[in-house]
N, C-alpha and C positions, 0 to 999 in steps of 0.2 A: 325978476324973471330968471336972472342968472342963478339965483339960489334954488329956484324951483327946478331948473334943468339939472343943476348939480345933484339935488336930492333924488330926482328920477333916475339919473345915471347910476348913482350909488346903489339905489334899491334894485335896479335891474342886474347890476354886477353881483350883488349879494345873493339874489335869487338864483342866478345862473350858477354861481359858485356852489350853493347848497345843492342844486340839482346835479351838478357834476360830481359832488362828493357822495351822492346816494348810490349804493351798490345795487345792481340788478338782482332779482330773486335767484337763488341758487338751489339746484336739485343735486344732491349727493348720491352717487351710485356706489354701492359696496358689492362687488362681484366676488363670489367664491364658488368653488366646485370641489368635488371629491367628498370623502367621508367627513362627517361633522365630529370634531374632537375639541380638546381644550384650546388649540391654536385658533380654530374657527370661532369659538365662543369669545375668545379674547379680542380677535379682530373685529367682530360685529359690535361688541360692547364698547370698544374704544371708538369705533366709527360713529355710533349713536351719540356718545358723549361729545365728540368733536362737532358733529352736526348741530347739537344743541348750543354749544359755545359760539359757533359761527352764525347761528340764526338761520339755518337752511329752511327752505319751504317744505322740503320733502326728502325722505331717504328711501332709496330704492334698493332692496336686497335682491340682486340677480343671482339666483341659485341654480345649481345643477348637481344634485347630490343623490347617492343611493341610500342615504341614512347615516347613522352614526351613534354616538354614545347618548344614553338617556340623560345623564347629568349635564353634558354640554348643551344638548337641545333645550333643557329646562332653563339653563343660564341665558340662552339667547331669547327664549320666550319671555322670561322675566324682564330682560332689558327692553324688549319691544313693548310690553304692557306698561312699563314705567316711563317710556320715552314721551317727552313733551312734543317732539317732532313727529308728524305722521310718517308711518312706515308702510311702504308698499312692497310686497313680496312678488317678484316677477320671475316665473319659471321660464328661462330662456337661455340661449337662443333656441331655435327650432331643433328638436332632437334631444333636448335636455329633459330632466325628470326631477320630481320632488317626491321621492319614495321614502317610506318609513318616517324618519325624523323630519324630513322636509315637509311632509303633510301637516304635521303638528305646527311647524313654524308658519306655514301658509295660513292655517286656520287662525293663528294668533295675530296675524298682521291686521292693520287697519284697512288695507286695500289688498285684495288678492287678484293677481292677473297671471295669465299664461300665454305663451306664444303658440301659434299653430304647430302641430306636430310634437307636442310635449305631453307628458302624463304625470299623474300623481296617484298615491295610494299605497297599498301593501304596508300598512302601518302596524302590523302585529309585532309585539316585542319578542325578541329572542335573546338567548344567552350567548355570550362570547365564549368560545372554547371549542373543543373537539366534539363531534356529534356523539350522542349517547348511543350505546349498543341497542340494537333492535331486540324486541322481545322474542322469545323462542316460539317457533311455529307450533300450533296446536294440532293434534291428530285429526284426521278427516272425520267429520260428524255425519250422522245420518240425515235423511231428508227432514224428519220431524225437528231435529235439533237446528237445522238450517233455517226452517221457518220461524222457530223461536228466536233465533239470532236476528233475523230480519225484523221481527216485531220489536225487539229490544235494542235496535241499532242505535237509536238516539240516546238511550240511557247509557249504553256502554261507551259511546263516544265521549260523553261527558265524564263518565267514571274513569276512563283510561287516562285522563289528564291528571297530572299530579297537582298537589295543592299550590305549590309555588307558581306554576304556570298560570293557573286560574287567577291567583292573586294579581299577577302582573297584567293579565289581559283585562281584568275588571278595573284595575287602577287606571290603565291607559284609556279604556273606554270612557270612564268618568272624566278623565282629564280632557280628552278631545271633545266630549259633549259640552263641558263647561266653556271651552274656548268657542265652540260653534254658537252657543247661546249668547255669549258676550258679543260676538260680531254679527249675529243674525244670519248664520249660514246653515247649511243642511246638516243637522246633527245626526239624523238617522243614517245617512251615508257614511258619516265619519265613524260611527260605531261599527258599521259593516266593514270599513277599511281596517279597523283594529281586530275585530273578531274573525272575519272571513278572509282578510288580506286581499280585498278586491281593489281594482285600479280603474281609473277613468282617463280618457283623453281630454284635451283642452276643450273641444266643442261639447262633449258630454258633461264635463264639469260646469261649463257655463249654463247649459240647459238645466241641470239639476241644482243650480244655485249654490254650487260649492265655491265658485270664484265670482268676482264682481264684473270682470270684463276681460276681453282678449285683445292683445296688441302684438304688432309685428316685432317691434324692438322697443328700446327704452325711449327713444325720441317720440314714437307714436304713443307710448303709454303716457308720457308727460303731457303731450298735447291733449289727450282724452281726459286727463284728470283736472284740467283747468276749471275752476269754479266748483269743484266737488267739495262737500262738507263732510268732515270726519270728526270723531270725538276721541281725544287723547286724554292723557292723565292731567293735562293743563286745561281741559275744557274743549268746547267745540271750536274748530278752526275751518276756515274756508281757504282752499288751495288756490293760489294765484301763480300758476306755472306758465302762463303765456309769456314768451320771450325770456324764459328763465335760462340761466347758464347751467349746463349739465356738467358736473365735475365728477370724474371717475376716480375714486380712491382705491386703487388696486392694492392687494396685499404686498407688503414690502418683503425683503429677503428673509427677515426674521420670521414673519408669519408663514411664508412658504416653507422654510426649513422646519419649523415646528409642526406644520401640517403634515409633512412627509413622515417625520418620526413618530407622530401621534396617530397615524392611521391605525384603526383597530387591528387590521391584519399584522401590521408591523409591530404594534404594541404586544400582541400575543407572542410573536417571535422573540421580542426583546425580553419579555418575562421568562420565557423558556431558557433563553441564553443566560439570563441572570441567575436563575435557580440552579441550572446545571453547572454554570461556571463556579459558583460558590460551593456547590457540592463536590466538584472535582478538587477544588483548592483545599477544602477541609479534609477530604479523603487522602490527598497527597500534598501535605504542607511543603512549601518550597518551590512549587511550580510557578507561582507569582502571576503568570499571564492569565490563567483561568479566573483567578480572583479579581484581577483588574477589570477584565471584560465583564465578569459577572456583576461586580459592584456598579459599574457605569450603566450597564443594560438594565439592571433592576431599578435604579432610581429613575431612569428615563421611562421605563415601562410603567412604573407607578404613576408618573405624571401623565403618560399617554392615556391610561385608564382613568384619570382624574381621581385616583385614590390619594394623591399628594398635590397640594396647591402649587401653583407655578413658582411662587416666591420661595417656599420651602424646598422644592425640588432644585431650583437654581442655587440656593444657599448650600444645600447638601452636596451638590456637584462641585461647587467651588471649594468647600472644605475637604471633600474627597480628593480633589486635585492637589490641594496644598499638602495633604497627608502623603500622597504619592510622591510629591517633590521631596519631602523630607525623608521618606523611606528610601528614595533612590540613592541618597548619600550613604546609607548604612547597609542596604541589602543588595547583594549581587543579583540584579535582575536582567542584566544585558540590555538595558534601555527600556524594558516594557513598563516599568513604573513611571519613568519620565514621559514616555509617549502617552501613556494612559492619563497622567496628570495634566498634560497639555490639552488632551481631548475633553476630559471632564471639566477643566477650568473654562475652556472655550464654550462648551454647551451651557454650563451654568451661567456664564456671563451673558450669553444670548438670552437666556430665560429671565435673568434678574434685571438687566438694564432696560429701562423704559426708553425706547427710541422715539416716542412721541414728544419727548421734552426737547424743545427747539434749542435750548442752551447746551445740550449734551450731544447733538447730532451734527455731523459735518455737512456743509452745503457744498457739494461738489460742483454745482452749477456756478456758485459764486466764486469758486477758485479758478474757473476757466476764464479765458478772455471773453469779454462781452461780445455778443453777436451783433450783426448789423441791425436786425429787427429790434433788439433791446436798445441799441443806440438811437434808432428812430423814435422808439416810444419815449425814451428819456428826453429826446429833442422836442417832441410834441408837447410833453408836459411842461418843459421849460419855456417853450414859446407861449403856452397858455398862461403860465404864471407871469411872464413878462408883459403880455398884453393887459392882464389885470392890473399890474403895477403901473403901467403907463397910463391906463385909463384913470386910475385913482389920482395919479400925479397931475394929469391935465385938469381933472375936475377941481383939485385943490387950488390950482393956480388960476382958476377962473377962465380957462380957455374956452369953456362952453363946448363939450364934446357932443358929437352927433349920437344921440341915443340909439337910433336905428342901426347905425353901423356897428357901434360897440356891442349891442345886443346880438347882432348876427355873428360877430367874431367870437363872443363868449360862448354862444350856443354851439358854434362849430368846434371850438376847442373842447367844450364839454363832451360833445359826441365822440370826438377823437379819443379823449381820455377814457370814456366808458368802453369804447371798442378795444382800446389797449388793455384795460383791466380784464375784459372778457377773454381776450386772446391769452393773456398771461395766466388766467385761471384755468383755461382749457388746456394749455400746454403744460402747466405745472399743477396738476390736481392735488388737492389736499394741502396746499401751502397756506399757512396762516398769514393773512394780509398785514396783520399788526407786526409780524416779525420781519417784513420785507426790508424795512429801513434800519434794522439793527446791524451792528457792525459784525461782519463775518469773521474778522480776525479775533474779536472777543470770544465768539463761540468756539473757534478753533483752539484758542488758548485755554478755555475752560475744559474742553474735551481732553487736550493733552495734559492739563493739570490734574484732572481726575484720574486719568490713567497712571500718571506719575505717582500720585498719592497711593493708589492701590498697589502699584509695584513697590513703593517704598515700605508700605506696611508688610508686604510679604517678605521683603528682604530683611527687615528688622526682626520679624518673627523667626525667620531661619537663623539669623545671627544669634538671637537669644537662645534658641534651641541648641545651637552648636556651642554656646559659651558655658552652659551648665552641664556638668557630668556627675554621675553618681557612681562611686567605686564601692563594691561590696567588701565585706570583711576580708575575704581571701584574695582581693585584687589590689594592684598598685598601678599607678599611672606614671610612666616615664615621660617627662615633659621636656620638649625642645622649643626654645624661643629663637626664632629666626635661624633655625638649623643647629643651634648650640644647646648642649645638655644643660638644663637649669635645675634639675632635682627630681625627686620621686615624691608623689603626692598620693594620699589615700590612707585608709578607707574613709568613706563618707562623701559629702558634697564638695566638689572642687570647681573652681571657676577659671576658665581659660579665656585669653584674649583672642577673639576670632581672627583668622587669617595669620596673625603673628605667632600664635602658639599652636603646636600640634602635640598629640600625646600618643603613646603606645601602651595598650592595656596588657598587663602581665598577670598571669594566674599563679598564685603561690601554693596551690594544693599539690599533693604528691601525685606524680604522673606514673601510671603503670604502662610500661612500654614492652610490647611483645617483640622479641628478636626472632626474625624468621629463621627457619632451619638452615644451618651452615654445614658445608662439607669440610670435615676435619680429618687429617691424616695423623694418627698417633705416632708416638716415638717408635713403636714396634711395627710401623707401616701397615696399619689397619685403617681402612677408610670407613668413617661413620658419619651420620647426620645428627647434629646436636642443635636443639633450640632451647632458648632460655627466656626469662622475664627479668626486667630491670625496674627497680623502684627508685625514683629520684624526685627532687623538688628544687625550685628556684629559691635561693637564699639571698641573692643580690640582684634585684630587678634591673639595675642600671647596667651591670656587666652582661646580663643575658641579652640585652638589646644592643649595646654598643660593641661588645667584643666579638660577637658572633652574629651572623646574618639570621639563621634560623636554628635556634638552639635545640629544638626537638629533632629535626633531621640530623643535625650534627651529632647529637648524643646517640641516636640510633645507629648511624654509620660507624661511630667510634666503638660502640658496644659490639658490633658484629666483628670488626677486625680484632678487637681485644680477645673475644671469645675464641677465635681461630688460633691466635698466637699462643694463648695460655694452654689450651688443651693439646696443642701440637707438641708440647714439651713433656707429656706424660704418656705412659703406656695404657693399653686398653684396660688392663686389670685395675689400674689406679683410677681410670675414668669411671669404671663401674662401681668401685668400692669406696673411693675417697672423694665423694662429691662435696662434702662440707669444706674440705681443704681447698678444692678448686673454686668453689663459690666465693670464698673469702679472698683468694688471690685475684680473681677477676674484679671483685668489688673495690679492692684497694687500688688497682691500676686505673680503673675508670674514675674513681673519686679524685685521684691525684691529677689526672689529665683534664677533668672538667672543672676543677677548682677555679681556673682562670676565667671561666664563663659564668661564675656565680651559681654553680649547680652542685648540689650535694647528693651523691649516690649512696643510698642507705643500704640496699640489699640487691643481691644478684642470685637468682635461683636457676640451676639447670633443670629444665622440665623433663626432657626425654632424650634418650640416646638410641638411635635407630641403626641396626646392623643389617648387612645383606644376608641372603639365604645361606650361602656357603659358610659364612662365619658363624651363623647360628647353629648349623649342623656340626661344625668343628667343635664348638663349645659343648654341644650335647655329647659328642663322642668322648671328649676329654672328661666330662663329668661322669660318664658311665665307666670309663677305665679307672678313674679314681675310686669309684665305689667298689669295683671288683678287687682292686689292690687292697683296699682296706678290709674287705671280707676275707681274703686269703690270709692276710696278716693276723687277723683275729682268730681264724681257724688254727693256724700254726701255733700261735701262742697258747691256745687251749690244749692242743696235743702235748706241747712241752710241759705245761703245768701238770697234766694227768700222769705222764711218765715219771715225773719227779715224785709225785705222791705214791705211785706204785713201788718205786724203788725203796722208798722209806718204809713202806709196809712190809716188803720182803725181808729187809734187814732186821726188822723187829721180830718177825716170825722165826728167823734163823737163830736168834739168840734165845728163844724160849720154845723147846720142842712140844711142851704141853699145850702151848697156844695153837700149835699146828693140829693137834688131836682135837682140840675144841672146835677148830675151824672145820675139821672133817665131820664131826658130829653135826655141826650147824648146817653143813651142806646136805647131809643125809636128811635132816629134818625138813629142809626146803624142798628136796626132791619128793619126800613122802607127802608133803602137803599138796603137791600138784596132782591132779587127776590124770596120771599117765601110766602106761604099762612097762615102765622101765624097771629092770631087776638089777639090784646092786648086791654084790658079794663083798662084804668088807673083809679084807685080808690084813692082818697085823704086819707091821714092818719087821718085827722080830722073826716072823715066819719066813719072810723072804730072805732074811739073813741066814737062817738055818739051812735052807736048801741051796745056799751058795749064791743067791742073787743079792746084789747090793743096790740100794736105791741110788738113783742118778744124782750125782752131786757129791757123793762121799768117796 
């Protein structure tokens, strides 16, 4: 008899324990509102997968949407069609709507329900972007032409649509018709919603067999669905929602953030900012900020329009952020590259990291002090376990327990445990029960460990990038180790020890430096402006870095002072005429003074000498006077030479009188040759002597 009592007690305790361990049925609610985009599709897909893993009886999609992207809508519909858990789409609360893409999702669901005061429809597909320009107005037509237009109104309405629009409308009509035929709903009205953009209220939708039932809220819907049979991808299932625990899995902060940035209106703005930002950056290289904003906005916009998968978009943003971090060390961006890198890295990490992984997510509730209710629940569970252990101990000792009393205690403890689990699930929706007893410190350590590994990889990549440098053929690297000069390296690949070694890059090519115009007072007190050009190059990179702070600026200032000093020692005429001599003098002085800096000055050329107006006029008058002087001297020298020749001719004629007679006859011949009326009476000189007249000179 004792053995029989013992067997009955053990059997009752085991049955009660199994009953206490069975979870009540669960109904998971996935609410979302706003435009449907990639974030919404990801949230719904993950929710359906989670409901399947946890064995939920039903998933309720509580929607309030004006529509959204076609690609995101089709992702949600595919997930619903492939779900083994029945999915009920509930348009609520009152005042909500399931327009455009929401209508397709409602048609694809296993159960369609709406709250009073809601509506659906207007499912015509439209293009995202700016509205197309209206067609030009036609001139007024006559009465006969108007009658012809009325007769052909239907044909012209179809002909006015472009081919792309017709293709989209036909495709959407066939899609919603297929969904309606699959679920046994009103396919004719679905096509009208696509082609004519019509809408229905909740009562009208129920009357026209567009939805299955109407409910005030989710609780009323769950109560009405008890016992209903639906067909899923796993076969026919009968819903047992009576007494089920309703668990609301609200979108987490990641889904809400992605839903904001992937809104179609925001996506269009992001795409415009991305395109214009890159355009301004390429048009004006060096602005940096437009390129940073454009790159981030373009990647986020491509993800928002679902042209880029979430994993690739997140990876691209992380790589873009790392690129910005590296460029910040070499490009003077005033912090824009660093801030842009932080933003890009943060958004990419939000997209890429899967927050549904329990091992990689912090449990902030576990980190806080346990509440009184949690303590009570743990106390109840502990009491229940202790009662079971005591009953088994007494049974094993043969004390003959009272089966009635033990069964009542076990049932009471089981009820308390079920109530505690139900309250725990309602207060903490979406929590995996299998993960409750895991160590929170282990998850915290894993999260910090993963973050440290990512940080370590980034640091190592930055250090490796900073360690390897490439020097061109005309470049040298002046290396400092812990602040001390250790040598000159290059050209080619050089390796530096990060943090311990720094380098200064020096260019060995010839530098052409333009000396600005200098005010110079010459030795003869004439004020002029003189500019020149200096050609020099670095021959000793170490001296150019160590001996002088900025050798370019130092050489420029030294060339200016040397130019004024050398030209001030010469007169204006020398400055204008002896430039080669002055260039050589300036070059020698500069080369000697810059030799200590490791710089070789090869050439100095005076470009231009500017004089004031008064000095220009004075030089012009001087040149004119000089030309007049030379003209007078040349004229006087000509007169002198002519008189000397005439004197020689007279002396020769005096020595030969016959030559004078010949000259006389030649003169008569010349006069006779001229066509003139001159009369000449030749008189011999002897005749003059006979009458007592003597020629002059005798």
